[in-house]
C-alpha positions in Angstrom: 9.4 -41.4 -43.4 11.6 -40.8 -40.8 10.3 -37.4 -39.1 12.3 -37.6 -35.6 14.9 -34.7 -36.2 12.0 -32.5 -36.7 9.3 -30.9 -34.7 5.6 -29.7 -35.4 7.1 -25.9 -35.7 9.4 -26.8 -38.5 8.7 -25.7 -42.0 10.2 -27.3 -44.7 10.8 -26.6 -48.5 10.6 -29.4 -51.0 14.4 -29.0 -51.5 14.6 -29.6 -47.9 12.5 -33.0 -48.3 14.6 -34.0 -51.2 17.8 -33.5 -48.8 16.2 -35.9 -46.5 15.9 -38.6 -49.2 12.3 -38.3 -50.1 11.3 -38.3 -53.7 8.3 -36.5 -55.3 6.1 -39.5 -55.3 6.9 -40.1 -51.3 6.4 -36.6 -50.5 3.0 -36.8 -52.2 2.4 -39.9 -50.6 2.9 -38.5 -47.2 1.0 -35.8 -47.6 -2.1 -37.9 -48.4 -1.4 -40.0 -45.5 -1.5 -37.0 -42.9 2.3 -37.2 -42.3 3.1 -34.1 -43.9 1.0 -30.8 -44.1 1.1 -28.8 -47.4 0.8 -25.3 -45.9 1.1 -23.5 -49.1 3.2 -23.9 -52.3 6.3 -25.2 -51.6 6.0 -25.1 -47.6 5.4 -28.1 -45.8 5.3 -29.0 -42.2 5.4 -32.1 -40.0 2.1 -32.3 -37.9 1.5 -28.8 -38.9 -1.5 -27.0 -36.7 -1.2 -23.7 -34.5 -0.1 -20.1 -35.0 3.0 -21.5 -37.0 0.9 -22.9 -39.7 -1.2 -19.9 -40.2 1.8 -17.5 -40.1 3.3 -19.6 -42.9 0.3 -20.1 -44.9 -0.5 -16.4 -45.1 3.1 -16.1 -46.5 5.6 -15.2 -44.0 6.9 -16.3 -40.7 5.5 -16.3 -37.1 6.5 -12.9 -35.3 6.2 -10.9 -32.4 4.1 -11.8 -29.5 3.1 -14.9 -31.3 6.9 -16.4 -31.0 7.3 -15.1 -27.4 3.8 -16.6 -26.4 5.0 -19.9 -27.6 8.4 -19.7 -25.7 6.3 -19.3 -22.5 7.0 -15.7 -22.1 4.0 -13.3 -20.7 2.3 -11.5 -23.5 -0.7 -9.4 -22.6 -3.0 -10.4 -25.7 -1.8 -13.5 -27.7 -5.1 -14.0 -29.4 -4.0 -12.2 -32.9 -1.4 -14.3 -35.1 1.4 -11.8 -35.6 3.3 -12.7 -39.0 6.6 -11.2 -40.4 6.5 -10.4 -44.1 9.2 -9.7 -46.4 9.1 -6.5 -48.2 8.9 -8.6 -51.7 6.0 -10.9 -49.9 3.3 -11.3 -52.3 0.4 -13.6 -53.0 -0.7 -13.5 -49.5 -3.2 -16.3 -48.5 -6.1 -16.7 -46.2 -4.5 -18.2 -42.6 -7.5 -20.8 -42.9 -7.2 -21.7 -46.7 -4.2 -21.5 -49.1 -6.5 -21.5 -52.0 -8.1 -18.1 -51.3 -6.2 -14.8 -51.1 -6.0 -12.7 -47.8 -9.1 -11.0 -47.4 -10.1 -7.8 -45.0 -12.0 -10.2 -42.8 -8.9 -12.5 -42.6 -6.7 -9.6 -41.0 -9.1 -9.0 -38.0 -7.0 -12.0 -36.6 -3.8 -11.2 -37.7 -1.2 -8.2 -37.0 1.3 -8.1 -40.0 4.9 -6.7 -39.5 6.8 -5.7 -42.6 10.0 -4.2 -40.8 13.3 -5.6 -41.7 14.7 -8.0 -39.4 17.9 -7.2 -37.6 19.1 -10.8 -37.5 18.7 -13.7 -40.1 16.1 -15.9 -38.9 17.4 -19.8 -38.4 14.4 -21.2 -40.3 11.0 -20.9 -42.2 8.8 -21.2 -39.4 9.4 -17.9 -36.9 11.6 -15.2 -36.3 14.3 -15.3 -34.0 14.2 -14.3 -30.1 15.7 -11.2 -30.3 13.6 -9.7 -33.5 10.6 -11.1 -31.4 11.3 -9.0 -28.6 12.1 -5.9 -30.7 8.6 -6.3 -32.3 6.6 -6.9 -29.1 8.1 -3.8 -27.2 6.8 -1.6 -30.3 3.7 -3.6 -30.6 2.3 -3.5 -26.9 1.4 -0.8 -24.7 4.5 0.0 -22.1 3.2 -1.8 -19.3 2.6 -4.9 -21.4 6.1 -4.4 -22.9 7.4 -4.2 -19.2 6.3 -6.9 -18.5 7.0 -9.0 -21.4 10.9 -8.1 -21.0 10.6 -8.7 -17.0 9.3 -12.5 -18.5 12.1 -12.8 -20.7 14.8 -11.9 -18.1 13.2 -14.0 -15.5 13.1 -17.1 -17.8 16.6 -16.8 -18.4 16.3 -16.7 -22.3 18.2 -13.8 -22.5 20.7 -12.0 -20.6 20.8 -8.1 -19.6 23.3 -7.7 -21.9 21.3 -9.2 -25.0 18.2 -7.2 -23.8 20.1 -3.8 -23.9 21.4 -5.1 -27.4 17.5 -5.3 -28.3 17.0 -1.8 -27.3 19.6 -0.4 -28.9 17.9 -0.9 -32.0 14.8 0.8 -31.1 14.2 4.5 -30.9 15.3 6.0 -27.6 11.8 6.8 -26.4 11.5 3.0 -25.2 14.4 3.5 -23.2 12.4 4.0 -20.4 10.7 0.6 -20.6 14.3 -1.2 -20.3 14.9 1.0 -17.1 11.6 -0.1 -15.4 12.2 -3.8 -16.2 12.8 -6.2 -13.1 13.5 -9.7 -13.5 12.3 -10.6 -9.8 8.9 -10.6 -11.3 7.3 -14.1 -11.8 4.5 -13.0 -13.3 2.9 -10.6 -15.5 0.5 -9.3 -13.0 3.3 -8.9 -10.5 4.9 -6.4 -13.3 1.6 -4.3 -13.3 1.2 -4.3 -9.6 5.0 -3.0 -9.4 4.2 0.0 -11.9 1.0 1.0 -9.9 3.2 0.9 -6.8 5.9 3.2 -8.4 3.2 5.9 -9.8 1.6 5.8 -6.2 5.2 6.6 -4.6 5.3 3.8 -2.2 8.2 2.0 -0.8 8.0 -1.6 -1.6 10.1 -4.8 -1.5 9.6 -7.8 -4.0 9.7 -11.2 -3.1 9.7 -10.8 0.6 10.3 -14.0 2.9 8.1 -13.4 6.1 8.7 -16.1 9.0 5.5 -17.7 9.7 3.8 -16.4 6.5 6.1 -17.4 3.9 7.4 -15.7 0.6 5.2 -12.8 -0.6 5.0 -10.8 -3.8 5.0 -7.4 -2.4 5.4 -5.9 1.1 4.8 -2.4 0.9 5.7 0.3 3.4 6.8 -2.5 5.9 2.9 -3.5 6.7 0.7 -4.0 3.6 1.3 -7.3 1.8 0.0 -7.7 -1.8 -0.1 -11.1 -3.7 -1.1 -10.9 -7.4 -3.7 -13.7 -8.0 -4.4 -15.2 -10.9 -6.6 -18.6 -12.0 -3.3 -20.4 -13.3 -1.6 -20.3 -9.7 -4.6 -19.8 -7.2 -7.4 -22.1 -8.6 -8.9 -25.2 -6.4 -10.1 -25.1 -3.0 -6.5 -26.4 -1.4 -4.8 -23.3 -3.0 -7.0 -20.9 -1.7 -7.0 -22.7 2.0 -3.6 -22.3 1.9 -3.6 -18.7 0.9 -6.2 -17.9 3.5 -4.0 -19.7 6.0 -1.0 -17.5 5.1 -2.9 -14.4 5.5 -4.3 -15.3 8.9 -0.6 -16.0 10.1 0.0 -12.2 8.7 -2.7 -10.7 10.4 -1.2 -12.2 13.7 1.9 -10.1 12.7 0.0 -7.2 12.1 0.1 -7.3 8.7 -2.4 -6.3 6.3 -3.3 -8.4 3.0 -4.7 -7.5 -0.3 -5.0 -9.7 -3.0 -6.0 -7.9 -6.4 -6.9 -10.2 -9.3 -4.6 -10.3 -12.5 -7.5 -9.4 -14.7 -8.1 -6.1 -12.8 -4.5 -5.5 -13.0 -4.3 -5.8 -16.5 -7.7 -4.3 -17.6 -8.7 -2.1 -14.4 -5.6 -0.8 -13.0 -7.3 2.5 -12.0 -9.4 0.5 -9.5 -6.7 -1.1 -7.9 -4.6 1.9 -7.8 -7.5 3.7 -6.3 -8.0 0.5 -3.7 -4.0 0.7 -2.7 -4.2 4.3 -2.1 -7.5 4.0 0.3 -5.9 1.5 2.4 -2.9 3.3 2.7 -4.6 6.3 3.4 -6.9 4.7 6.3 -3.8 3.0 7.9 -2.2 6.5 8.2 -5.3 8.2 9.6 -5.1 5.5 12.2 -1.7 6.1 12.8 -2.3 10.0 13.2 -5.1 9.4 15.5 -3.3 6.8 17.7 -0.1 9.7 18.0 -2.7 12.3 18.4 -4.3 10.5 21.6 -0.9 9.6 23.0 0.1 13.0 22.6 -3.2 14.4 24.0 -2.8 11.7 26.9 1.1 12.8 27.7 -0.2 16.8 27.6 -3.1 16.0 30.0 -1.0 14.2 32.3 1.5 16.5 32.3 -0.8 19.3 32.9 -2.6 17.4 35.5 0.7 16.8 37.5 1.9 20.7 37.3 -1.4 21.5 38.7 -2.0 19.1 41.3 1.9 19.9 41.9 1.2 23.5 42.3 -1.9 23.1 44.7 0.2 21.1 46.9 3.1 23.4 47.4 0.6 26.2 47.8 -1.2 24.2 50.5 2.1 23.2 52.3 3.6 26.8 52.0 0.3 28.1 53.5 0.4 25.4 56.4 4.0 26.4 57.1 3.2 29.8 57.2 0.4 29.2 59.8 2.5 26.9 61.8 5.4 29.4 61.8 3.2 32.5 62.9 2.8 31.3 66.2 6.4 30.3 67.0 9.3 32.0 68.0 12.4 32.9 66.3 14.6 29.9 65.7 17.7 29.4 67.8 21.3 29.2 66.5 21.2 25.5 66.5 17.6 25.1 64.7 19.0 27.7 61.9 22.1 25.2 61.3 19.8 22.1 60.9 17.0 23.8 59.0 18.6 26.4 57.0 15.5 27.3 55.2 13.6 28.2 58.3 15.7 31.1 59.3 
């Protein structure tokens, strides 16, 4: 059997296999040899396995965050298999065994979507990207939805116009998610960090290049560098060593570096926000004390100068008075040369 035009994610019906030139006995032979996987009645896959097979075995198509995760898009929780089902879908099966009906225990690892699709799917394996994003925006909590939109835009999978079209089919309350999107985010953790900074009301720039340090995720208030660390991009001693050298270079420029973990940004955002708030508050206290110290120094200096000046002036005045008390009245010539002595 020639399977070159197909990938493991393609789902074929018996009629499709016939169109490829396969007869009934050839289909049976291919299934027995493991070249084809009979997922459920009249549904076959080349290779099989993975979330697509489980979704099709249930009786639908892969959907929502499961489709996006396969495309390399950030989703907060990809563990459950999201399945789109037609309104008329029946005879739902266990994702692990087509011989068993879908039971309550099976549903724990699934998320079933029944809403009609806006675009007809191209195949039997999965919904299109447009519908997957629409489902993911509604299915995830708001911060995760913003991160998913950021990821789609950053990867170039959809344009701004296409994303706006997705949101045009959603209730108006979801428009805030679109307004918060920023395609410069290179990871979901950066989106979560950006939203924290917005919440704190801090000024920030993203993907800033600093001479001697390199490109940083965030530069906050002009002095605080924030790097969003994850296992994928910061694992291994060499990468950690490079990060420490960057931090050293930043410190030499008077910049402070803060590296929250991705898992804390996702699941302990309040702790990260409190940490940033504490760093900024401490920096402001130091600036205030320095400013007050300089003001006090200037005030003391000016006071001392005035006091010394007044004392010197009084001493000089008294000396002149004593010196002049024993002199005769100045002549006309002296009055011209020293007008103040007249």
